[in-house]
FITOR-864597 format. One line per field, with one value per residue (C-alpha): residue in one letter; x, y, z. Coordinates in steps of 0.5 Angstrom, whole numbers, plus 500, padded with zeros to 3 digits. Example, Ala and Ser with C-alpha at 12.3 -4.5 7.8 and 13.67 -1.06 7.14 Angstrom:
2
r a;s
east 525;527
north 491;498
up 516;514
//
This chain:
870
r m;p;q;k;t;k;h;t;p;m;m;v;q;y;f;g;i;k;e;q;y;p;d;a;f;l;f;y;r;l;g;d;f;y;e;m;f;y;d;d;a;e;k;a;a;q;i;l;e;l;t;l;t;c;r;n;k;n;a;d;d;p;i;p;m;c;g;v;p;h;h;s;a;q;g;y;i;d;i;l;i;e;k;g;y;k;v;a;i;c;e;q;v;e;d;p;k;l;t;k;g;m;v;k;r;e;v;v;q;l;i;t;p;g;t;k;v;d;g;k;e;v;a;a;k;e;n;n;y;l;t;a;l;i;v;e;e;t;g;f;g;f;a;y;t;d;l;s;t;g;e;l;k;a;s;r;l;q;d;e;e;s;v;l;n;e;c;s;s;l;q;t;k;e;i;v;l;g;s;g;i;p;d;a;l;t;q;q;f;e;t;r;h;i;l;v;s;e;q;i;e;i;d;q;n;a;e;l;s;y;l;t;a;d;l;t;d;s;l;a;k;k;a;t;l;v;l;l;a;y;l;d;r;t;q;k;r;s;l;g;h;i;q;p;a;i;a;y;e;p;s;h;f;l;k;m;d;y;y;s;k;y;n;l;e;l;s;r;s;i;r;t;g;e;k;q;g;t;l;l;w;l;l;d;e;t;n;t;a;m;g;g;r;l;l;k;q;w;l;d;r;p;l;i;q;e;r;l;i;q;e;r;q;d;r;v;e;s;l;l;t;a;y;f;e;r;m;d;i;k;d;y;l;k;k;v;y;d;l;e;r;l;v;g;r;v;s;l;g;s;a;n;g;r;d;l;l;q;l;k;q;s;l;d;q;m;p;y;i;h;a;i;l;s;g;i;d;e;g;q;w;q;s;l;l;a;d;l;d;p;v;a;e;v;s;d;l;i;g;r;a;i;h;e;e;a;p;l;s;i;t;e;g;q;v;i;r;d;g;y;h;e;r;l;d;q;y;r;e;a;m;h;n;g;k;q;w;l;a;e;l;e;a;k;e;r;e;i;t;g;i;k;n;l;k;i;k;f;n;r;v;f;g;y;f;i;e;v;t;k;s;n;i;g;a;l;p;e;g;r;y;e;r;k;q;t;l;a;n;a;e;r;y;v;t;p;e;l;k;e;k;e;a;l;l;l;e;a;e;e;k;s;q;d;l;e;y;e;l;f;i;g;v;r;d;q;i;k;e;q;i;q;t;l;q;r;v;a;k;a;v;a;s;l;d;v;l;q;s;f;a;s;v;s;e;r;y;h;y;v;r;p;e;l;t;k;g;s;h;r;l;e;l;i;e;g;r;h;p;v;v;e;k;v;v;g;a;k;e;y;v;p;n;s;v;l;m;d;p;e;t;d;i;l;l;i;t;g;p;n;m;s;g;k;s;t;y;m;r;q;l;a;l;i;v;v;m;a;q;m;g;c;f;v;p;a;e;a;a;i;l;p;i;f;d;q;i;f;t;r;i;g;a;s;d;d;l;i;s;g;q;s;t;f;m;v;e;m;m;e;a;n;q;a;l;q;y;a;t;p;d;s;l;i;l;f;d;e;l;g;r;g;t;a;t;y;d;g;m;a;l;a;q;a;i;i;e;h;i;h;e;y;v;k;a;k;t;l;f;s;t;h;y;h;e;i;t;a;l;e;t;t;l;s;g;l;k;n;t;h;v;g;a;v;e;q;d;g;e;v;v;f;l;h;k;m;m;d;g;a;a;d;k;s;y;g;i;h;v;a;k;l;a;g;l;p;d;e;l;l;k;r;a;t;l;i;l;a;s;l;e;d;n;p;v;k;t;v;f;g;e;e;p;l;l;k;e;m;l;a;v;a;e;t;e;i;a;p;t;l;a;e;p;d;q;l;s;l;f;g;e;t;s;a;q;d;n;q;v;l;a;k;l;k;e;v;n;l;m;t;m;t;p;m;e;a;m;t;v;l;y;d;l;q;m;t;l;t;k;e
east 232;225;223;224;218;214;217;215;218;222;225;226;230;234;236;237;243;245;247;252;256;255;261;259;254;249;246;240;237;230;228;232;235;240;236;240;236;238;244;247;242;243;250;250;246;251;257;253;250;243;236;234;227;223;219;213;212;205;208;211;218;219;225;231;232;236;237;242;240;243;246;250;252;258;260;257;261;267;267;265;271;275;274;275;269;266;260;256;253;247;242;236;239;232;227;222;217;219;218;213;213;219;225;231;237;244;251;254;260;263;267;273;279;284;279;277;279;273;272;275;280;284;289;292;299;298;297;292;295;291;296;295;299;299;304;308;313;319;316;311;307;306;302;300;296;293;286;286;293;293;300;301;307;309;315;316;318;322;319;314;318;318;312;310;316;313;306;308;312;306;302;296;289;287;290;287;289;289;289;294;296;298;293;299;301;293;293;299;295;289;294;296;289;290;283;283;279;280;280;280;279;283;278;281;279;280;281;286;290;296;297;301;304;311;311;316;315;310;309;309;304;299;299;297;291;289;289;286;281;278;279;274;269;269;269;264;267;272;279;282;287;290;298;302;304;312;317;320;325;326;334;334;333;337;334;331;326;320;323;329;324;321;328;329;322;323;316;313;314;315;313;307;306;306;309;312;318;320;326;319;316;324;324;317;317;312;306;303;299;302;310;308;306;312;317;314;316;323;324;321;326;332;336;343;345;349;348;341;342;347;342;337;343;344;337;338;344;341;335;340;343;336;334;329;327;326;321;317;317;314;309;306;306;301;296;297;291;293;293;294;287;284;285;283;276;275;276;272;267;267;270;265;265;269;275;275;276;282;284;285;288;293;295;295;301;305;307;310;313;317;320;322;326;328;332;336;337;343;341;340;332;331;327;323;321;319;314;311;306;301;295;293;287;284;285;282;276;275;275;270;265;265;262;267;262;260;256;258;252;252;246;242;244;249;255;256;258;253;255;258;251;247;241;242;242;236;233;235;233;226;227;229;224;219;220;220;213;210;214;209;204;204;204;199;194;194;193;186;185;187;189;196;199;197;202;205;209;211;212;213;206;201;206;205;199;196;195;190;189;182;180;181;178;172;175;176;172;167;171;176;181;180;181;185;186;183;188;186;188;188;186;190;188;191;188;190;195;198;198;201;206;208;209;214;218;218;220;225;229;228;231;236;239;238;242;247;249;250;255;258;259;262;267;270;270;274;279;279;283;288;289;297;299;296;299;306;305;303;310;314;310;311;319;319;316;319;327;325;323;331;333;330;331;338;339;335;340;346;347;352;353;355;360;358;363;360;363;368;369;371;367;368;363;365;362;355;349;343;338;331;334;338;331;328;334;336;343;347;344;347;353;356;360;365;364;371;372;377;377;380;375;369;367;366;365;361;362;359;353;347;343;350;347;350;343;343;349;348;341;344;350;343;339;345;346;338;338;344;341;334;338;338;343;346;347;355;362;363;361;363;360;360;352;349;345;341;341;340;338;337;336;332;328;321;317;313;306;304;308;308;316;320;325;331;327;326;333;336;331;333;340;339;337;343;348;344;343;348;353;360;356;351;350;349;346;347;345;346;345;345;342;336;339;343;350;354;349;349;357;359;353;356;363;361;357;362;367;363;361;369;371;366;360;365;359;361;357;357;356;354;356;355;360;366;370;369;373;379;378;381;388;385;380;384;377;375;376;373;370;367;362;366;363;367;366;366;365;362;357;358;357;356;360;355;362;365;372;377;379;373;370;373;366;359;357;350;350;350;345;340;341;339;333;332;332;332;339;340;339;345;349;348;349;356;358;356;360;367;366;365;372;377;376;373;373;368;361;358;354;359;364;362;360;361;368;369;368;372;377;376;375;383;385;382;383;387;393;394;394;399;404;405;408;407;400;398;399;400;406;411;413;409;410;412;405;403;409;407;401;403;408;402;398;403;404;396;394;387;385;386;381;374;369;370;378;378;374;377;385;381;379;385;389;383;385;392;391;386;391;394
north 270;268;260;255;252;258;257;253;246;250;254;249;246;252;253;247;246;254;252;247;253;258;262;262;264;259;259;255;252;254;252;256;261;260;263;267;270;274;276;272;276;283;282;279;284;290;286;284;289;286;287;286;283;280;274;274;282;282;278;281;279;278;275;279;275;276;270;269;266;259;258;266;264;263;271;272;266;268;275;272;269;273;278;272;270;262;260;253;251;247;243;238;231;228;229;233;228;222;226;227;233;237;236;234;239;238;242;239;243;248;253;257;262;256;251;254;251;254;261;268;269;262;265;260;261;262;256;257;254;252;251;247;248;244;245;241;242;239;245;246;241;245;242;245;243;246;243;243;240;235;238;235;238;237;239;241;248;250;256;262;266;260;258;266;266;259;263;268;265;261;267;262;266;260;257;250;250;245;245;250;254;260;266;271;267;267;275;274;270;275;281;278;277;270;266;262;256;250;242;240;232;228;222;217;217;210;213;219;214;212;220;220;213;216;221;219;226;225;233;233;227;230;237;233;229;235;238;232;232;239;238;231;235;241;239;232;229;224;227;221;227;228;226;222;227;229;231;237;241;249;248;243;249;256;259;266;269;274;280;278;276;282;286;282;283;275;276;282;289;293;298;296;290;286;281;286;288;282;276;272;277;276;268;266;264;258;256;252;255;248;251;258;255;251;257;261;254;254;261;261;254;255;248;247;240;241;234;236;244;241;236;242;245;240;240;248;247;241;245;251;248;245;251;249;242;247;252;245;244;250;250;243;246;251;246;244;245;246;238;238;243;238;232;236;237;230;227;233;231;237;237;238;235;241;240;232;235;239;234;229;235;235;228;228;232;228;223;229;232;226;223;231;230;223;226;231;226;224;221;227;227;219;220;225;222;215;220;223;218;220;215;212;209;216;219;215;214;221;221;215;218;225;230;235;241;238;244;246;242;236;235;237;232;233;231;224;222;218;211;211;207;203;205;212;212;209;215;220;216;217;224;225;221;224;232;229;226;233;237;232;233;240;241;236;239;246;242;239;245;251;255;257;259;252;250;245;248;246;248;244;246;243;239;239;242;245;252;257;264;266;268;262;258;257;254;248;242;240;235;235;237;237;244;245;252;259;265;272;272;264;257;252;244;236;230;222;221;227;226;219;222;227;221;217;224;226;219;219;226;225;218;221;226;221;217;221;224;216;216;222;220;213;217;220;215;210;217;217;210;214;220;219;216;223;226;224;227;234;234;232;237;243;242;241;248;252;248;251;257;257;256;261;267;265;265;272;276;272;269;263;257;258;254;252;249;247;248;253;260;263;268;270;274;277;283;281;284;285;282;286;292;290;288;294;299;295;291;298;302;297;297;291;290;284;281;278;274;270;265;269;275;275;283;288;294;299;306;312;316;315;313;311;304;301;297;295;292;288;286;283;279;276;275;271;267;264;263;259;256;254;252;257;261;267;274;275;274;267;266;261;261;257;254;258;256;263;270;275;282;288;294;299;303;301;301;294;298;290;289;296;297;303;303;303;297;293;295;292;286;284;284;281;275;275;275;269;264;265;261;261;258;264;271;278;284;290;296;303;299;304;309;310;312;318;319;317;310;308;309;305;299;299;298;293;289;288;287;281;278;279;275;270;270;269;270;273;280;286;292;299;305;312;312;313;313;306;304;305;297;295;295;292;286;282;279;286;291;297;298;303;307;311;317;324;330;336;343;342;337;330;324;317;311;306;302;299;301;298;302;308;313;319;324;322;328;328;336;333;328;334;338;333;331;339;341;350;354;358;351;347;353;355;346;347;352;348;342;346;349;341;340;344;343;336;338;344;344;350;349;349;343;336;334;327;328;333;327;323;327;329;322;321;328;326;318;315;320;321;314;312;318;317;308;308;309;303;298;296;291;294;297;299;293;294;294;300;304;302;305;311;312;310;316;322;320;321;328;327;335;332;325;325;322;314;314;318;311;306;309;309;302;299;302;300;293;293;295;289;284;279
up 418;418;422;417;418;416;409;404;402;396;401;406;402;400;407;408;402;403;411;408;404;409;406;398;393;392;384;386;380;378;370;366;372;377;383;390;396;402;403;397;394;396;396;388;386;388;385;379;378;378;379;387;386;392;394;397;396;400;406;412;411;403;401;398;390;384;378;373;366;366;359;361;368;367;366;372;376;373;376;383;382;380;386;391;393;392;389;390;383;386;381;380;381;378;373;374;369;374;381;385;389;390;385;389;389;391;390;384;384;389;385;388;386;387;383;377;370;366;364;361;367;366;362;357;358;366;371;377;382;389;395;402;408;414;420;426;430;425;420;415;409;403;397;391;385;378;377;370;368;373;377;383;387;395;400;407;409;414;416;414;410;405;406;404;398;394;395;393;386;385;385;389;389;394;400;404;411;416;423;428;422;426;427;424;418;416;416;412;407;408;407;401;398;398;400;406;406;411;411;418;416;411;408;405;398;395;388;391;396;390;388;395;395;392;398;403;408;412;412;405;405;410;406;400;403;406;398;395;401;399;392;393;397;393;386;386;380;377;378;374;371;378;377;381;387;385;392;391;394;393;395;388;384;384;390;389;393;392;392;388;382;383;382;376;373;370;369;372;370;376;373;369;373;365;362;358;358;362;362;361;355;351;351;350;343;345;341;345;351;355;353;354;362;363;360;367;371;368;369;376;378;374;374;379;377;371;368;366;365;359;357;356;352;348;346;344;340;336;334;333;328;325;322;317;322;327;322;320;328;329;324;326;334;331;331;337;343;350;350;358;359;354;358;365;361;359;366;370;365;362;355;349;341;339;345;342;335;338;341;335;331;337;336;329;329;333;327;323;330;331;324;324;331;329;323;326;333;336;341;346;344;346;351;349;343;346;349;342;342;337;341;335;338;342;334;331;335;335;328;327;333;333;328;324;326;333;337;344;347;347;349;343;338;331;336;333;325;321;321;328;332;327;333;331;324;324;329;324;318;321;322;315;312;317;315;308;309;312;307;302;306;307;298;298;302;299;293;296;299;294;300;297;304;308;313;317;323;330;337;344;347;341;338;329;326;320;319;316;315;317;309;307;312;307;302;307;306;310;317;313;319;327;330;335;338;335;334;332;325;324;326;327;326;326;323;326;320;323;330;328;324;330;335;331;330;337;339;335;336;344;343;338;342;349;344;342;349;351;346;346;354;352;347;353;358;353;352;360;360;356;360;363;356;353;359;357;350;353;357;351;346;352;353;345;345;350;347;341;344;346;340;336;342;341;334;333;338;336;344;346;349;356;359;366;372;378;384;381;383;376;373;366;362;355;352;356;355;359;355;355;354;348;346;347;346;340;339;335;341;347;350;353;359;361;368;370;377;379;383;388;387;391;391;385;388;383;382;378;377;377;370;368;368;374;375;369;369;376;372;367;370;374;368;364;371;371;363;363;369;365;359;355;351;354;351;351;346;351;357;364;369;376;378;382;389;390;388;393;390;394;387;387;392;394;401;403;403;405;411;413;412;409;404;409;414;407;404;411;411;404;406;412;408;404;410;413;408;402;401;397;392;392;387;391;388;393;389;394;400;406;401;405;412;415;410;415;417;410;410;416;414;408;409;415;410;404;409;412;406;405;411;412;406;400;396;389;391;386;390;387;392;391;397;394;401;401;395;399;401;395;399;404;402;397;395;392;386;384;378;375;370;364;363;360;361;354;355;362;360;363;357;360;357;359;359;365;367;372;379;382;379;381;381;382;377;382;379;372;373;376;370;366;370;368;376;375;374;380;384;380;381;389;388;384;389;395;392;391;398;400;396;398;406;407;415;415;412;409;415;420;423;421;428;427;424;431;435;432;433;440;442;438;442;448;449;444;444;451;452;447;450;456;456;464;464;459;463;470;469;465;459;453;448;441;439;443;440;433;434;437;431;426;430;430;422;420;418;420;417;410;410;410;415;413;412;419;421;418;421;429;428;425;431;435;432;433;441;442;439;443
//
């Protein structure tokens, strides 16, 4: 890059500013354009499809440049931010009319993926979270905020996995790192397309320090300070709407890791990546943007505190039984705009006249909503009613000050109402009279000169002037006008009287606009004083909106209020339905199923063919648990549910392309999560675990995992499998019950009943499923012959003797049987024990040749355990 000393003062200024923001596109204001130079220009021209030009084209080292119009810059900024870049907005901070030499310029805002609050990419019902992270020996400090709403929360997390899970759940696009973050973790963020920013220094901003006053954990507090320091450095404007930080602990909510939420399709469809077809799609009948965002937050963090869940249930029931009142509430909610983000724009200084009018309309609905709720309140709405404040002083101020047809711009006038300010009214009167005077002057001059097309016009260069066409110049009285400008087809003139009136008009117009701007800023500043009250109103409205959505959905689909029992392991779900599938296929087509697990039953072992509904049955239970602990009613005839602390899932087969893990590795990692962290109050869903490896490896792992859960974890578990051999565990594990999906054969065709029945399935019907999938007939016939051969002789296969079973028989024959047959070799100290004789007797009775491999393994394992007992 050329030396700064060779450049013009403007480019020297540019380099000085760019040096402070090396990782951002610098939008440098020149007149009506934002210009970019050098690397910024070359990259932006390619990304934004702009024409790349040069400054100093004739120089040896021309400067690449490109630009975007100031008035349409937002669209270009949106594109860059969406692609994960930062944009520094550099504006003139001095009035060129009052400045000699270079006008001073500064970056007035750094826009990043995590701090974006405006533009088409900011979805109304989605939060845009910026997160921050610090690390010490004792753990991780984690904080996040949505700049558009002012939400601020912080926590201490124990490990990297928890950090990544929180970032995934929040769908953060940017994370601010303090010092000492491991490179491997930073790389994980980048792999997940999260923009990494740094904030090493923590500046104690007095205006923001009070926001951390309620945080008692030192790590959470430091992370919050890092986050606030970054906001202060990048936004360079008032952050008065940021709410005091709230400490949260993930374990205080129903815990689901990212993969569990993904598998259950809570808010994003696995197939399409969209909202449609998810639980969020089903439950979202909210009428406000803030209600939609709160619903997603409740879905991400269902409750585990019985009192809070019942409080929500009471409110849902209140709205469910008050149909007409609920309909009236919905009508008023539809007139409420996004109060949270409106308040945020007021604080950030970006609210315009129309924003304030929307704020007023929203507040004007509060008295009606308050009155309706009061009419149905039986004590359950008291705390929410207290927050439904109409904030009359704000509504009245906006009504008196802001014109009902205010434009988007706040600098070009017509924002303030007539009658609000006396001086402004005087300016407006002067302008109105001046324009009337000009109209009268034009009529008068036409009459005197006889020129019918004489016109009085205005432009910013010459001001007001009289224009006469060339053909009519001869009709002008000598010396009446003073020539100002000659055009090809006309002459322009002025008079002393016109110039005097022009001065008055322009002064009134300019001062009027300046005064209007000052008055608008004054109105906005007065509203800022009520930000905390307005935020409480917004939260109350959002909660009411979500609760009425629960009531509406529960009424439409005939949901029931679940009975929740803290500490009980009783689970009775009578005729439950998968809420999303039921909505898609219709209630008449959906086959409901019960889930019955008494306190002593921990595991349901589910068998049945593919496509019969095993996965749907498992997801159904998990979604019903999530709905219940959100406070919503559930799709069932009746429901008694324990309050779960965690849900672990392994449903479906998929590779983890981000971390480069195979399907089977993902299965084992997710299984390990459950086995390591589940408690007796957890829910585990394992679908076809072990199918990603060799048959006997998978079978052995499946049985071992079931036994481990049964003996050590004791969580409520639904385990579906194609390994029919392990259904024998029902006879040895007291807390396990077999259940299967019913199917019948009619004329050689299989019909799935989609109904759960007690006991194990007697067939897998895999060939029937293959037939439904359209596999060739010859292939299906061959598979049928192979299956018949296997069923006739389970020890032999069409390829020869089963290697694993052969090895097991050899071990039994050469090692265990001879040892038991020769009692004097069992011990150095005497005769065989009663246990030894018992094992010998059992072994003699066993007919290994009629057993499946899994049954043989189980027998050998039991014999070995008997021998090793003291």
